[in-house]
C-alpha positions as CSV (number, residue, x, y, z in Angstrom):
1,T,0.2,0.0,0.0
2,A,1.3,3.5,-0.9
3,F,0.1,7.0,-1.2
4,N,1.1,10.2,-2.5
5,G,-0.1,13.8,-1.9
6,N,0.2,17.3,-3.4
7,F,-0.7,20.5,-1.9
8,S,-1.0,24.0,-3.1
9,S,-2.3,27.1,-1.1
10,Q,-2.4,30.9,-2.3
11,F,-2.7,33.8,0.0
12,N,-3.9,37.2,-0.9
13,F,-3.0,40.2,1.3
14,N,-3.5,44.0,1.2
15,K,-2.0,46.3,-1.4
16,G,-1.4,43.6,-4.1
17,W,0.8,41.3,-1.9
18,S,0.3,37.6,-2.2
19,A,2.3,34.3,-1.1
20,E,2.0,30.6,-2.2
21,A,3.2,27.4,-0.7
22,G,3.2,24.0,-2.4
23,G,4.7,20.5,-2.4
24,W,4.3,16.9,-2.6
25,Y,4.9,13.6,-0.7
26,N,5.3,10.1,-1.8
27,S,5.0,7.2,0.7
28,K,7.2,4.3,0.6
29,N,6.4,2.0,-2.3
30,L,7.4,-0.5,-4.7
31,E,9.0,1.0,-7.9
32,S,9.0,-1.1,-11.2
33,S,8.4,-4.2,-9.0
34,A,12.1,-4.3,-8.1
35,I,13.2,-1.3,-6.1
36,L,11.5,-0.5,-2.6
37,S,11.9,3.4,-2.5
38,Y,11.6,5.2,0.6
39,P,9.3,8.3,1.4
40,M,10.3,11.6,-0.4
41,G,9.1,14.9,-0.9
42,M,9.5,18.6,-1.6
43,F,7.9,21.9,-1.2
44,S,8.4,25.3,-2.5
45,I,7.4,28.8,-1.3
46,G,6.9,32.1,-3.1
47,A,5.7,35.8,-2.8
48,G,4.5,38.3,-5.2
49,K,3.4,41.9,-5.5
50,K,0.9,43.6,-8.1
51,L,2.4,46.7,-9.6
52,W,1.0,49.6,-11.8
53,K,-2.8,49.3,-11.1
54,D,-2.5,45.6,-11.7
55,K,-0.9,45.8,-15.1
56,G,2.2,44.4,-13.8
57,S,3.4,41.9,-11.0
58,I,6.7,40.5,-9.7
59,R,7.1,37.2,-8.3
60,V,9.8,35.1,-6.3
61,N,9.6,31.4,-5.8
62,L,12.1,29.3,-4.0
63,R,11.9,25.6,-5.1
64,D,13.2,22.9,-2.4
65,P,14.7,25.7,-0.1
66,F,15.9,23.3,2.4
67,Y,17.2,20.8,0.2
68,L,15.0,17.9,1.2
69,L,14.6,16.0,-2.1
70,S,16.6,12.8,-2.5
71,F,15.9,9.4,-3.5
72,K,16.6,6.4,-1.1
73,G,15.9,2.8,-2.0
74,E,16.9,-0.7,-2.1
75,T,16.5,-3.9,-4.0
76,D,17.0,-7.5,-3.2
77,L,19.1,-9.2,-6.0
78,S,19.8,-12.9,-6.1
79,K,23.6,-12.2,-5.0
80,G,22.9,-9.6,-2.4
81,I,21.0,-6.2,-1.5
82,A,21.6,-3.0,-3.2
83,K,21.0,0.1,-1.5
84,I,20.6,3.3,-3.6
85,Y,21.0,6.8,-2.2
86,S,20.9,9.6,-4.8
87,R,20.7,13.4,-4.3
88,W,20.8,16.2,-6.7
89,D,20.7,19.8,-6.3
90,N,16.9,20.6,-7.1
91,R,17.0,24.0,-5.4
92,R,16.0,27.0,-7.5
93,G,15.2,30.6,-7.1
94,I,13.0,32.0,-9.7
95,I,11.9,35.7,-10.1
96,T,9.2,36.4,-12.7
97,F,8.0,39.9,-14.1
98,T,4.8,40.1,-15.8
99,Y,3.4,43.1,-17.6
100,R,-0.1,42.9,-19.2
101,F,-0.4,45.1,-22.4
102,G,-3.8,46.2,-23.6
103,K,-7.3,46.6,-21.6
104,T,-7.7,45.4,-18.1
105,A,-10.4,43.0,-17.2
106,E,-12.4,45.8,-15.8
107,Q,-12.1,47.7,-18.8
108,Q,-13.1,44.9,-21.1
109,Q,-16.2,44.3,-18.7
110,R,-17.3,47.9,-19.0
111,H,-17.1,47.8,-22.9
112,R,-19.1,44.5,-23.0
113,N,-21.6,46.2,-20.7
114,S,-21.8,49.3,-22.8
115,A,-22.0,47.3,-26.1
116,A,-24.9,45.1,-24.4
117,N,-26.7,48.5,-23.5
118,E,-26.5,49.8,-26.9
119,E,-27.8,46.8,-28.5
120,K,-30.8,46.9,-26.0
121,N,-31.5,50.6,-26.9
122,R,-31.3,49.8,-30.5
123,V,-33.8,47.0,-30.4
124,S,-36.2,48.8,-27.9
125,T,-36.0,52.0,-30.2
126,G,-36.8,49.8,-33.4
127,N,-39.9,48.4,-31.5
128,N,-41.2,51.7,-30.9
129,Q,-41.2,52.8,-34.4
């Protein structure tokens, strides 16, 4: 019996600030019917800030900041037991800048509402004639 899980949470704060946390976990399980792998997991954290009336944003994300991700396992071969330990540097720091060109969602909604009202006025004017 084995299980794995994922989680992802996002938090919004005042003045355009946000944060996120996510990760995954795999329990002890049998890989490829030959290797017994031990539990492993990883998590990441991040923060962001909206800029320029929500047209821009900057985000910082840290992946595996505490260097937790590694693979440990063993296999029972006919001539002995092989133990496996593998660690790689999976840590990453990512900075993302986003700028939205064009109209904002609010401006697009106002345009749709205005167009709908114009259509209603045109139809109602046509019925009165």
